[in-house]
C-alpha positions as CSV (number, residue, x, y, z in Angstrom):
1,M,120.5,109.5,117.0
2,T,123.0,111.5,118.9
3,R,125.4,111.7,115.9
4,P,125.5,110.4,112.4
5,G,127.0,106.9,112.1
6,S,125.8,105.7,115.5
7,G,122.3,104.7,114.4
8,P,119.1,106.0,116.0
9,P,118.6,105.8,119.7
10,A,116.5,102.8,120.6
11,G,113.9,101.7,123.1
12,R,115.4,98.3,123.8
13,G,119.0,98.3,122.7
14,P,121.7,100.9,122.5
15,R,119.6,104.1,122.3
16,R,116.0,105.2,121.6
17,P,114.5,108.5,120.3
18,G,111.0,109.3,121.0
19,R,111.0,108.2,124.6
20,G,112.8,111.1,126.2
21,T,116.4,110.2,125.4
22,P,118.6,113.3,125.1
23,G,120.2,113.9,121.7
24,R,118.4,113.8,118.3
25,Q,114.7,114.7,118.6
26,A,112.2,112.4,116.9
27,P,110.3,113.8,114.0
28,S,107.2,115.8,114.7
29,R,103.7,114.6,114.4
30,G,104.8,111.0,115.1
31,A,105.8,110.4,111.5
32,P,109.1,108.6,110.7
33,G,112.1,110.2,109.1
34,H,111.6,111.6,105.6
35,G,107.9,111.2,105.0
36,D,105.5,108.3,105.3
37,P,104.5,106.5,102.1
38,E,101.2,105.4,103.8
39,R,100.1,108.9,104.7
40,G,99.4,112.1,102.7
41,G,102.6,113.5,101.2
42,P,103.6,116.9,99.9
43,G,101.8,116.4,96.6
44,R,102.9,118.4,93.5
45,R,104.7,121.7,93.4
46,G,102.5,124.4,91.8
47,D,105.4,125.4,89.5
48,P,107.7,122.5,88.9
49,G,110.0,124.6,86.7
50,R,110.9,123.1,83.4
51,P,110.2,119.3,83.5
52,A,112.3,117.3,81.1
53,G,110.6,115.5,78.2
54,R,109.9,111.8,78.4
55,G,112.6,110.9,75.9
56,A,115.5,112.7,77.7
57,D,116.7,109.4,79.3
58,P,116.8,106.6,76.7
59,S,116.9,104.0,79.5
60,L,113.5,105.1,80.8
61,A,111.2,102.7,79.0
62,D,107.9,103.7,80.7
63,P,107.6,107.1,82.4
64,D,104.3,106.1,83.9
65,L,106.1,103.7,86.2
66,L,107.9,106.7,87.7
67,A,104.7,108.5,88.5
68,G,102.3,108.3,91.4
69,R,103.4,108.3,95.1
70,L,107.1,108.0,95.0
71,F,109.9,107.9,97.5
72,F,113.6,107.1,97.6
73,A,114.8,104.4,100.0
74,V,117.4,101.8,100.8
75,P,116.1,98.1,100.7
76,V,116.6,95.8,103.6
77,P,117.7,92.3,102.3
78,G,116.1,89.1,103.3
79,A,118.9,87.6,105.4
80,S,119.0,90.8,107.5
81,R,115.3,91.0,108.1
82,A,114.6,87.3,108.6
83,P,114.7,87.2,112.4
84,L,112.3,90.2,112.6
85,E,110.1,88.6,110.1
86,A,110.0,85.3,112.1
87,A,109.2,87.3,115.2
88,Q,106.0,88.9,113.8
89,S,103.8,86.0,114.9
90,D,104.9,86.7,118.5
91,L,104.8,90.5,118.1
92,A,101.2,90.7,116.8
93,P,99.4,89.7,120.0
94,L,101.4,92.3,121.9
95,L,100.2,95.2,119.7
96,S,96.5,95.5,120.1
97,G,95.1,97.8,117.4
98,A,98.3,97.9,115.3
99,R,98.8,96.9,111.7
100,L,102.1,95.1,111.0
101,T,104.0,96.1,107.9
102,A,104.7,93.5,105.2
103,P,108.3,92.3,105.4
104,G,108.6,92.1,101.6
105,G,108.4,95.8,101.4
106,W,110.7,96.7,104.3
107,H,113.0,99.7,103.5
108,L,114.8,102.7,105.0
109,T,113.1,105.8,103.6
110,L,115.4,108.7,102.7
111,A,113.2,111.1,100.8
112,F,109.4,111.1,100.2
113,L,108.2,112.9,97.1
114,G,104.5,112.3,97.3
115,Q,102.4,112.4,94.1
116,V,104.6,112.9,91.0
117,R,103.3,113.5,87.5
118,P,104.5,111.3,84.6
119,E,106.1,114.2,82.8
120,L,108.5,114.6,85.7
121,A,109.8,111.0,85.4
122,D,113.1,112.1,83.8
123,A,113.6,114.6,86.7
124,V,113.1,111.7,89.2
125,V,115.8,109.7,87.4
126,R,118.2,112.6,87.3
127,V,117.8,113.2,91.1
128,G,118.4,109.5,91.9
129,E,121.4,109.3,89.6
130,A,123.0,112.4,90.9
131,A,122.6,111.6,94.6
132,A,123.7,108.0,94.2
133,S,126.8,109.0,92.3
134,T,128.3,110.7,95.3
135,A,127.4,108.2,98.0
136,P,129.7,105.3,99.0
137,A,128.4,101.8,99.9
138,A,127.3,101.5,103.6
139,R,127.6,98.7,106.1
140,L,124.4,98.6,108.0
141,R,122.7,96.5,110.6
142,L,119.3,96.4,112.5
143,E,119.8,97.6,116.0
144,G,117.4,98.3,119.0
145,S,113.8,99.4,118.9
146,G,111.6,102.4,119.6
147,V,108.4,104.3,118.8
148,F,107.3,107.6,117.2
149,P,106.3,109.8,118.9
150,G,107.6,109.1,122.4
151,G,105.5,108.5,125.5
152,R,102.3,106.5,125.7
153,R,100.8,107.7,122.4
154,A,102.8,105.8,119.8
155,R,101.8,105.7,116.2
156,V,104.8,103.8,114.8
157,L,106.9,100.9,116.2
158,W,110.3,100.6,114.6
159,A,113.7,98.8,114.6
160,G,116.7,101.1,114.7
161,I,119.7,101.1,112.3
162,G,123.3,100.9,113.2
163,G,126.6,101.0,111.2
164,D,127.4,103.6,108.6
165,T,124.3,105.7,109.2
166,D,126.2,108.8,108.4
167,V,126.1,107.7,104.7
168,L,122.3,107.5,104.9
169,V,122.2,111.0,106.4
170,R,124.4,112.5,103.7
171,L,122.5,110.6,101.0
172,A,119.2,112.0,102.2
173,A,120.7,115.5,102.2
174,S,121.9,115.0,98.7
175,L,118.5,113.8,97.6
176,A,116.9,116.9,99.1
177,A,119.3,119.2,97.3
178,E,118.8,117.5,94.0
179,C,115.0,117.6,94.4
180,K,115.1,121.3,95.0
181,A,117.3,121.9,91.9
182,A,115.0,119.7,89.8
183,G,111.8,121.4,91.0
184,L,110.5,118.3,92.7
185,R,108.6,118.8,95.8
186,F,109.5,116.5,98.8
187,E,108.8,116.2,102.5
188,E,111.4,118.0,104.6
189,R,112.1,116.4,107.9
190,P,115.1,115.4,110.0
191,L,116.3,111.9,109.1
192,V,116.2,109.3,111.8
193,P,117.2,106.0,110.0
194,H,114.7,103.3,111.0
195,L,112.7,100.3,109.8
196,T,108.9,100.7,110.3
197,L,107.4,97.5,111.7
198,A,103.9,98.5,112.8
199,R,101.5,101.4,112.7
200,F,98.7,102.3,115.1
201,S,95.5,103.9,113.7
202,T,94.9,105.2,117.2
203,P,97.8,106.3,119.4
204,A,98.6,103.7,122.0
205,P,101.4,102.7,124.5
206,V,103.7,99.9,123.3
207,P,104.5,97.3,126.0
208,A,108.1,96.7,127.0
209,A,107.8,93.1,125.9
210,A,107.2,94.2,122.3
211,L,110.2,96.6,122.4
212,E,112.4,93.8,123.8
213,L,111.2,91.3,121.2
214,V,112.0,93.7,118.4
215,A,115.4,94.6,119.8
216,G,116.3,90.9,120.2
217,A,115.2,90.0,116.7
218,A,117.0,93.0,115.2
219,A,120.3,92.0,116.9
220,A,120.0,88.5,115.4
221,G,119.8,89.9,111.8
222,A,122.9,89.8,109.6
223,E,124.8,93.0,108.8
224,W,124.6,94.0,105.1
225,E,126.3,96.2,102.7
226,A,123.9,98.7,101.0
227,R,125.1,99.2,97.5
228,E,122.1,100.8,95.8
229,L,119.4,103.4,96.2
230,A,115.9,102.6,95.0
231,C,112.9,104.6,93.9
232,Y,109.7,103.0,95.2
233,R,106.1,103.5,94.1
234,S,103.6,103.3,97.0
235,I,100.2,101.8,96.2
236,L,97.6,102.4,98.9
237,G,95.1,99.9,100.1
238,G,95.1,96.3,101.0
239,P,94.8,94.4,104.3
240,R,98.3,95.2,105.4
241,G,98.4,98.8,104.2
242,A,100.4,100.2,101.3
243,R,102.2,98.0,98.9
244,Y,105.6,99.0,97.5
245,R,107.2,98.4,94.1
246,V,110.8,99.2,93.2
247,V,110.5,101.1,89.9
248,R,114.2,102.2,89.5
249,E,117.5,101.3,91.1
250,F,120.6,103.5,91.3
251,P,124.0,102.0,92.2
252,L,126.0,103.8,94.8
253,A,129.4,105.1,93.9
254,G,131.4,102.4,95.7
């Protein structure tokens, strides 16, 4: 992404990070954006400060739901992801050794917290509320394709994001600042807004046909207005990798 608001560079489409395109450098270690809910996260801070009590937020019915492997993200609605979902049957044969992600859990990760203790549930809520209260709604679209890292040793295949990506960048920065203030540990990486479609257990080249298929399907998806931030819980295991559950939603300011 050469500037906020233009979407990430793409492999087949407008721009692509991770394959030598000048501009924003793809995240190190081949991991996408702000953390990876399927990989080891930052875990727990040794001294979390003064965690709030469970009863601090009366709307928090069950603090245990806001514990475990947590991350903040923006959901991708069904109409926008439908063409990419339909393309998976054609994409799978092109990606030997890759595991496709489940469309029902597709999201745009903004901040990965890792393992969070139940007694910090109120702090998680306060972080989400504070960050969302300053962020406007964003018009977004799926756009282009690419891989992390670049070259012939890809670990992740993704679809890019276009539209008001500057809103996502600012929202991620706000989440980082609020996490620091609350004593919540999180994974600090440059944000490259993207939708993860496949992961490789062993780094491998991604054929041009796969990149073209993803870019074409992404372009066919409907634009959407993102009006909420969600806190997800990542549950490891299963034939298609981690499963994701939305445990809390935070409406954006407008």
